[in-house]
VOMI-365467 format. One record per atom (N, C-alpha, C, O): x, y, z. Coordinates in steps of 0.1 Angstrom, whole numbers, plus 5000, padded with zeros to 4 digits. Example, Ala and Ser with C-alpha at 12.3 -4.5 7.8 and 13.67 -1.06 7.14 Angstrom:
<tidos>
513249435078 512349555078 513249675078 514249675085 512849785071 513749895071 512950005079 513450115080 
</tidos>
This chain:
<tidos>
426105003886 424805013895 424904963909 425804893912 423904993919 424005023930 422805003935 421705033931 423204933947 421804883960 421604923973 422104833981 421005003981 421505053994 421004904006 419804864005 421704844014 421704784022 421604854038 422204924046 420704814039 420304904047 419205014050 419305074060 406708214178 406808354181 407308464182 407508504194 407608544174 408708604168 409408744181 408908834187 410708704182 410708764192 410908964189 411608984179 410509094197 410909194193 412009184186 412809094189 412409294175 413509304167 414709404173 414509524177 416109334174 416809414175 417709454165 417409464153 419209484170 419909544164 420509404155 420409294159 421209434142 421509234138 420509174136 419509214141 420409074131 419508974123 418808934135 419408974146 417608854136 417008814144 416408624142 416308564131 416308584154 415708434149 414608444154 414508504164 414008404149 412608334143 412308174157 412808064156 411408244168 411208114178 410308084182 410108024192 409608134172 407808114175 407107994162 407807894161 406408004157 406407914148 406507894136 406808004131 406307784125 406507804111 405407834100 404407874107 405107834088 404107864085 403107814087 402007854090 403807684086 402607604086 402007594106 401407494111 402307704111 401807684126 402807604135 403107654146 403307504132 404307464140 405407494149 406007594150 405507414155 406407514169 407707504161 408007404154 408407624162 410107644152 411307554165 411607594176 411607484161 413007414172 413907494169 414107484157 414707564175 416007634175 417207544176 417507464185 418107564160 418707454165 420107454172 420207564177 420907404174 421807374188 422807424178 422707414166 424207494185 425007604171 426107594181 426007584193 427407584172 429007574175 429207684165 428707724155 430207714172 431207804171 432507754171 433107724181 433307754154 434507684159 435707794153 436007814141 436007854163 437307944159 439107914166 439507814172 439507974164 441007974170 441908004157 441708054147 443107944163 444308024153 444407934137 443907834134 444907984133 445207924118 446307794120 447507794124 445507694115 447007584116 446407554130 447307594138 445607524135 445207474151 444707344145 445207234149 443707354133 442707224134 441307264133 440407194138 441107404126 439807404126 438607384117 437407404119 439407324106 438807224095 439207124102 438807164112 439607054103 439306884110 438506884122 438006774127 438306984127 436907014139 435907004129 435006914129 435907064125 434607094115 434306984109 433106954111 435006904100 434906784096 434306664102 433506594097 435006664113 434006634123 432806604126 432106514124 432706694132 431306734137 429906734123 428706694124 431106804105 429906744097 429806564093 429106504085 430606524101 430406324098 429806304110 429306194109 429506344118 428706344132 427006384126 426006324130 427006484117 425006474115 425206644114 424406694106 426206744120 426106874119 426106954103 426806924094 424807064103 425007114093 426307214092 426407264103 427107244083 428907264087 429007384078 428607364066 429407494080 429507644070 430607694074 430507754084 432007694068 433507744067 433407924067 432807994058 433807944074 434108114069 433108204066 433108274056 431808184078 431108344077 431208424086 431608424098 430708514077 431008654085 429708634094 428608594090 430108664106 429208644123 428008714117 427008644118 428008844112 426608904109 425508814100 424508864096 425908664097 425308584089 425108444099 424608334094 425608444111 424908354119 423608324121 423008214118 423308434127 421908454133 420808424119 419908354121 421008484107 419808454102 420308284093 419708244083 421308224099 421108094094 420708034106 420307914107 420708084112 420007974127 418107984123 417107904124 418308084119 416408094116 416108074107 414908044106 417108054094 416707914087 416307804091 415407734086 416907774098 417307634103 416307614115 415907504119 415907724121 414207674128 413107674121 412007654125 413307714107 412307664099 412207554088 411607544078 413107474093 413507384085 413007214089 413407104086 411707274100 410907164105 411907044111 411806924110 412907114118 413907004124 414606914113 414806794114 415006974101 415506874096 417206924094 418006854088 417407074101 418507104106 418507164119 418407284122 418707034129 419107084142 420207074151 420207054163 421307084141 422607144144 423607244138 424007214127 423807294141 424907404128 426207404136 426207394148 427407424125 428307464131 429107554120 429307524108 429307674129 429807744117 431607784126 432007794137 432407804112 434107834115 434207954114 433607974103 434608064118 434608154119 436308224120 437208164127 436508264116 438508304118 438708444112 437708514108 440108484111 441108594106 440408604091 440308724087 440108514083 440208514070 438708624063 438408684053 438208604072 436508784075 436908834086 436108844096 438408894087 438808974098 438109114094 438509204100 437009144083 436909274083 435209244086 434409324081 434909164093 433409094101 433609064114 432709034122 435009064116 435308994127 434909104141 434509054152 434909194140 434509294149 433109284152 432709334162 432209214144 431009224144 430709074155 429909074164 431308994153 431308894166 430908884181 430308784185 431308944186 431008984197 429309024197 428608934202 428809124193 427509214184 426709094183 425709094191 427008984173 426208874171 426408764178 425908664172 427108734193 426708644203 425808724208 424708674209 426108834213 424808884222 423508864213 422508794216 423608924205 422208854195 421508754196 420308724196 423008664196 422108494196 421608464214 420508414217 422608504223 422008524236 420808584244 420408564255 420208694231 419008754234 418008624234 417308584243 418308554215 416808514215 417108334218 416708244210 417708314231 417908204238 418208104231 417807994234 419108114219 420007994209 420807954221 421308034229 421007814220 422007744231 423207754220 422907794209 424207714222 425007804215 426607774227 426707824238 427707654219 429007664224 430007734216 429607754205 431307774217 432607804213 433807734212 434607764222 434407644203 435107564203 436407604198 436607584186 437407654205 438607744200 440007674205 440607654216 440207624191 441607554186 442507664188 442407774182 443607604199 444907654196 446107544192 445907424191 447307624190 448607534192 449907634197 449907764198 450807564199 452307624205 452507724187 451907714176 453607824191 454007914181 454907784173 454407744162 455607754176 456907674173 455407524160 455507514148 454507474166 453807374159 452807464149 452207394141 452607594148 452307654140 452707694129 452207714117 454007724136 455107744125 455607654115 455707664103 456007554123 456307384113 455107344105 455307304094 453707364109 452207384100 452607444088 452907374078 452807604088 452507694075 454107644067 454207674055 455107594074 456207594064 455807434058 455807404046 455607364066 455407214057 454707244048 455207204037 453307314046 452307304034 453107464025 452707484014 454107544031 454707624024 453407734016 453407764004 452507774027 451707904025 451807964039 452007914050 451608094035 451708234043 450808254056 449608214055 451108284064 449608314074 448908414073 449508524071 447908404074 447108514070 447008694072 446508784065 447608694084 447708814090 449608834089 450108934094 450308754083 452108804084 452208894073 453308954073 451308934062 451409044054 453209064049 453808974043 453709154052 455409094046 455709114056 456509214057 455509064066 456708984078 456508854076 456108804066 457008754092 457608664086 455908564096 454908624100 456008424096 455308374103 455108424114 453908464115 455808444124 455608434137 454608574140 453608574147 455508704128 454608814132 453108774130 452308804139 452608694117 451308664119 450708584131 449408584133 451308544137 450908424146 450408514159 449408504165 451808634162 451208724171 450208814168 449608864177 450008844158 448808964156 447608884158 446608934164 447608714152 445808664155 445908634169 444808624173 446908614178 446808564191 446108684198 445308664208 446308794194 446408924198 444708954197 443909004205 444608894183 443108954179 442208854183 441108904181 442108704190 442008604194 441708604207 441008514211 442108694218 442708684230 441108674234 440408564236 440808764235 439408804241 438208694234 437308664242 438308634223 437508514223 437608374228 436708294231 438808354229 439508234235 438708224251 438108134256 438908324254 438708374272 437208344271 436808274281 436208384260 434908344262 434608204260 433408174262 435208114256 435107964243 434907864258 435407864269 433807784251 433507644263 434207544266 434207474276 435107574252 435807444249 437107484241 437007534230 438607444250 439807494240 440507384241 440607334253 441107314231 441707254224 443107234218 443407204206 444207244230 445607264225 445707164215 445307064220 446407144197 446607034190 447807054191 448407014181 448807114201 450007124193 451006984195 452206984191 450506874200 450906784198 450006664197 450406564202 448806674191 447606584186 448206584169 448906664162 447606474168 447606424154 446206444148 445406514155 445606404136 444406454131 443806314139 443806374150 443606234141 443106134142 442606174161 441406174165 443806204169 443506264184 442706394179 442106444189 442606424175 441806554176 440306544171 439406634173 440006424166 438606404159 438006334171 436906344174 439206254177 438306154192 438506264201 438606194212 438706364204 438606454210 437306544211 436806574222 436906564199 435906634192 434706524190 433606564187 434906394191 434106314193 433506284205 432206284207 434306264214 433706274228 433106364234 432606334245 433106464229 432506614233 431106614226 430206674231 430906564215 430006594211 429206474203 428206504197 429806334202 429306224198 428206204210 427206144206 428306224221 427106204234 428106044232 429306024229 426805954234 427005814237 427105724226 427705614227 426605764215 426805734202 427905674200 428905714207 428405544189 429405504184 429805574175 429005544166 430805684169 430805724157 430505634143 431205534141 429605674134 429105594127 429905524108 430205584097 430005424112 431305434096 430505374081 429905274082 430405414074 429605394059 430905304054 432105354055 430605174046 431405094039 430705114025 429405124023 431605114016 430505064000 431904953993 433004983988 431104823997 431304713988 431404713973 430304683968 432404733966 432504733952 432504583946 433004493953 431804553933 432504433927 432704463916 431804493909 433904453911 434904483897 435404383894 435504283902 436104373875 436404273871 437904323874 438304433880 438504243870 440304263873 440804313858 441504413857 440204243846 440804293830 440204423831 440704523825 439204433840 438804643838 439804723846 439704843844 440704693854 441104773863 440904763876 439704753881 442004753883 441604783899 441004913906 441805013907 439804933912 439405053918 440405153923 441205113932 440505283920 441505383924 441205373936 442205353944 439905393942 439205433956 439405293967 439005283978 439805223962 439405093972 440605073979 441705053973 440505063995 441205064007 441504904010 442304864019 440704844003 441104714007 440504663993 439604723986 441204533989 440904443975 441104303977 442204243978 439504223976 439704103978 439604003963 438704043956 440003943961 440203843951 439503703952 439903633962 438703653945 437503603943 438403493935 438303373937 439303543926 439503453916 439903293917 440403243907 439703213929 440203083934 439203003931 439202883928 438203093933 436803013930 436502963916 437103033908 435902903912 435602793899 434702933893 433902973901 434803003879 433803063872 433203013867 433502933858 431303053873 430603033867 430203053855 429102993853 430903153843 431003163832 431403043821 431203033809 432002953830 431802793819 431202713824 431502603827 430102773825 429302673833 427802703820 427202813822 427602663813 426802723801 425302763804 424702853797 424802693812 423302713820 423602823825 422602883823 424602933833 424902973842 425403113836 425403223841 425803103828 426803213820 425703333817 426003443822 424803323811 424103433810 423403573822 423103693821 423503453834 423203563846 424303613852 425403603846 424103683864 425103753874 425203663888 424903543891 425603743895 426303703907 424703753917 424603703928 423803843913 422603853920 421603753924 420703763932 421903613913 420903523906 421103403920 422103373926 419803363920 420003263931 420503123927 420503033936 420903113916 421502973911 422702983914 423302923923 423403093904 425203113906 425103183918 425903103923 425003223924 425403263939 425503113945 426703073948 424303023946 424502873954 426002773950 426802713957 425902803930 427302753929 428302793928 429302723925 428302973935 429903023939 430102933955 431002863958 428602973967 428902933976 429002773978 429302743990 428902693971 429102553967 430402463967 430702353970 431302603960 432702553954 433902513967 434102613975 434402443969 435202463983 436202563987 437002613979 436202603998 436902714001 436202864006 436502944015 435302863995 434203013996 433603044010 434003134017 432602954013 432102994025 433403034036 433303124043 434702944036 435402944051 436303124042 436803214049 436303124032 436603264026 435803394028 436203514032 434503334026 433403484034 433503504048 433403614054 433903344057 433603354074 435003454078 435003534087 436003424068 437203464074 437403614067 438103684075 437203664058 437103804049 435603874063 435703944072 435103844060 433903824077 434603924084 434604044083 435203824094 435603814108 437103954110 437403994121 437804004094 438804044095 438304214093 439204294096 436804244089 436604324084 435704364094 435004454092 435604284108 435004334116 436204404128 436004514133 437104344129 438104334134 439004504127 439404594135 439004524116 439304634114 438004774107 438304854099 436804764112 436104844115 435804934130 435605044135 436004794134 436504854151 437704934153 437904994164 438604924143 439805004144 439505144138 440105244143 438705154129 438805254119 438005334126 438205454126 436805284134 435905414143 437105434154 437505534160 437305324156 438605424171 439705544165 439905654171 440205504153 440805634146 439905744141 440305854137 438905714141 437805824134 437505844121 436805944116 438205724112 437605684098 436405684096 435805614104 435705744086 434405734085 433505654073 432305624073 434605634063 434505564052 435105464046 436305484049 435105364040 435705264034 435105184021 434005134019 436005184014 435905094002 436704964001 437904924001 435504893998 435404714000 435904653985 434904583982 436804643976 436804593966 436804433962 437604343964 435804413956 435804243955 436104213941 435304273933 436704163938 437404123923 437303983917 437603893925 437103953908 437103803900 437503863887 438203963886 437003793875 438103803861 437303923856 437704043855 436003883853 434903983849 434204083855 433804183849 433904063868 433004163874 431604063875 430804093885 431203963867 429903963867 429703853876 428503833876 430203793882 429503623882 430103613904 429603663914 430903543902 431803553915 432103683924 432003663936 432503773921 432403933930 431403963932 431204003943 430603943924 428803983928 428403953939 428104033948 428203773940 427803733949 428203733962 427603723973 429703763960 430803773972 430203883980 429603883990 430504003971 430404153973 428604183984 428404273992 427604073979 426204043980 426304003997 425604054006 426903943997 426903854011 428103884020 428203804030 429204004018 429804034020 428904184034 428904204046 428304264021 427804334029 426804304036 426604394044 425704194037 425004144049 425604164060 425404234070 426704074056 427704074074 428104134080 428404104092 428404304069 428804414076 427504514081 427604584091 426504504076 425404524079 424804494096 424404574105 425004334095 424804274109 425704304118 425604274130 426804384114 427904464127 427204564126 427404594138 426404664122 426004804121 426804874111 426304984110 427504864106 428104914098 426804934087 426204824083 426505054082 425705134068 426705104057 427905144056 426105014047 426404954037 426004964023 425104884022 426305024010 425905043999 427004933991 428204923993 426404873983 426804763971 426704833958 425804853951 428004873958 428204893939 429004763930 430004703934 428304733917 428904643909 429204733899 428304793893 430804773894 430704843886 430704753873 430204813864 431104653870 431604573859 430304513857 430104503844 429704483861 428404353861 427904373848 427804273840 427304523842 426404483829 427604483818 427104503807 428904473819 430004483805 429804333802 429504233808 430104373786 429804243781 431104183779 431204063775 
</tidos>
């Protein structure tokens, strides 16, 4: 159980982008476009994931000739797809020669687009490929450094055309995400989403929990006959739980702790957190505490969903 808290241009070679009106006669807004490319192992996937978390529609490893049709579809979405990011790289190298032509088509159609190029030193790239024990996509029967050299040569012109070049040689994942946030998040604070999950310890810990809170120090409403049939969603049960010594102080303390943690998660680019709140059976105390804690998180600007994992169990 979960509850939420909170006019066409003349045809040209290649695909065309409809910049006029939709079938309903409304003006078709052309989506903003970011093309992510660069060296294999330099962090393209991380950059793409960052834009996805910022609300961009992201497509990985797309042939360049399909970019313009995708922008056209976005223009027909009545504003539902306002920002598109595509990852273009040497995995689609048989299409890569068409990228320059595709970019010219987009420019002719007045599509606002930017190219983000990720690069890294040879030493850093070799180290990364060796750490995951995967070959470079262009090395063939040669060495990793041969693949890197071939890729640099292939991408040299694109790097020169890039609007943003990020060298990730000495960056970790969080630092790269911070750079992408600085370029694309604008003045908005990176959004944090939280799941507050009540559970019963006797049914096991949630495997996806980032933090675990134990409410078993609070007297159990299960042993109060008139409260036993109800759950922590009941006002009487919740009142009972928070009338017990230490309950309100416990809530206040954890709410303050989570406020500090949430600020740190935002700085580190972490977008999702699961907070597990447990009692013995997951029916009374943890449910009541989860509801109150979720309201505190919402008041701090955290998009929050409450899930009561074990509340319906006997």
